[in-house]
C-alpha positions as CSV (number, residue, x, y, z in Angstrom):
1,M,8.1,-15.1,4.3
2,C,10.0,-12.1,4.3
3,G,6.5,-10.0,6.2
4,E,7.3,-12.1,9.3
5,H,10.2,-9.7,9.9
6,P,9.3,-7.9,12.8
7,D,9.8,-4.2,10.9
8,H,8.2,-5.6,8.2
9,I,4.7,-6.4,10.9
10,K,5.1,-3.2,12.1
11,F,5.6,-1.4,8.4
12,L,2.5,-2.7,7.7
13,A,0.5,-2.0,10.7
14,L,1.7,1.3,10.0
15,D,0.6,1.8,6.7
16,D,-3.0,0.5,7.4
17,A,-2.9,3.3,9.9
18,L,-1.9,6.0,7.6
19,H,-4.5,4.7,4.7
20,H,-7.2,4.8,7.1
21,Q,-6.8,7.5,8.5
22,I,-6.5,9.1,4.7
23,A,-9.8,7.7,4.3
24,R,-11.6,8.8,8.0
25,M,-9.6,12.5,6.3
26,V,-11.1,12.6,3.4
27,D,-14.9,11.3,4.2
28,C,-14.7,8.3,2.1
29,A,-16.0,5.5,3.8
30,R,-16.9,3.8,1.1
31,G,-13.5,3.7,0.4
32,W,-12.1,2.4,3.5
33,R,-14.7,-0.2,3.5
34,L,-13.6,-2.0,-0.2
35,V,-10.2,-1.5,0.8
36,E,-11.1,-4.2,3.9
37,D,-13.6,-6.0,1.1
38,L,-10.0,-6.7,-0.6
39,K,-7.6,-6.9,2.1
40,A,-6.7,-10.5,2.8
41,Q,-5.1,-10.7,-1.4
42,M,-3.7,-7.7,-1.1
43,D,-1.5,-8.9,2.3
44,R,0.3,-11.4,0.8
45,V,0.9,-9.1,-1.5
46,R,2.2,-6.9,0.8
47,Y,4.1,-9.1,2.7
48,L,5.2,-10.9,0.4
49,S,7.1,-7.5,-2.1
50,M,8.3,-6.1,2.0
51,S,11.9,-7.1,0.6
52,S,11.7,-8.6,-3.0
53,A,9.8,-5.9,-4.9
54,T,8.5,-1.9,-3.2
55,P,11.8,-0.6,-0.8
56,A,9.6,1.0,2.1
57,E,12.1,3.6,1.1
58,T,9.2,4.3,-2.3
59,I,6.4,3.3,0.2
60,V,7.5,6.3,2.6
61,A,8.1,8.8,-0.3
62,Q,5.0,8.2,-1.8
63,H,3.2,8.1,1.3
64,R,4.9,11.6,1.7
65,A,3.4,13.2,-1.3
66,L,0.2,12.3,-0.5
67,V,0.0,14.0,2.8
68,Q,1.4,16.8,1.6
69,A,-0.8,17.2,-1.1
70,I,-4.0,16.7,1.5
71,A,-2.3,19.2,3.6
72,D,-2.1,22.1,0.8
73,G,-5.4,21.7,-0.2
74,S,-4.3,19.9,-3.4
75,P,-6.8,17.0,-4.4
76,D,-5.6,16.9,-8.0
77,A,-2.0,16.5,-6.9
78,A,-3.3,14.1,-3.8
79,E,-5.6,12.0,-6.7
80,T,-2.6,12.0,-8.3
81,A,-0.1,10.7,-5.9
82,M,-2.8,8.2,-4.7
83,R,-3.3,6.6,-8.0
84,H,1.0,6.6,-8.0
85,H,0.8,4.9,-4.6
86,L,-1.2,2.5,-5.1
87,R,0.1,1.5,-8.7
88,E,2.9,0.6,-7.1
89,M,1.2,-3.1,-6.4
90,L,0.3,-3.6,-9.8
91,K,3.9,-3.1,-10.9
92,S,4.8,-5.3,-8.2
93,L,2.6,-8.6,-8.7
94,P,4.6,-10.1,-11.5
95,I,8.0,-9.6,-9.6
96,V,5.9,-10.9,-6.1
97,I,4.4,-13.9,-8.5
98,E,7.9,-15.0,-9.2
99,R,9.6,-15.0,-6.7
100,N,6.4,-16.9,-5.2
101,A,4.3,-18.5,-7.3
102,E,3.9,-21.3,-4.9
103,A,1.6,-19.1,-3.0
104,F,-0.9,-18.1,-6.0
105,D,-2.8,-19.8,-8.5
106,V,-0.7,-19.3,-12.0
């Protein structure tokens, strides 16, 4: 499984830390609890998509846009950036399922 590569594990740990920090910064504990509740399913997709569906450079660029919008104090831009970022998982899901059908009940 591609997610077992040490760089992927480190990248995903940093991704979690960034999302958790953003949730704390915007005082959205409820949102982070929702993420934690869905995390097992989300992590499976994230690990499987790392080298095949969503390039790390894409995720980093999305993170930069999100952090910049927050730093600029622009809630509309931050919301747009976050929605764009979260849609990435939805876009990658069919690719991940196709390439890893044995990991899903389809």
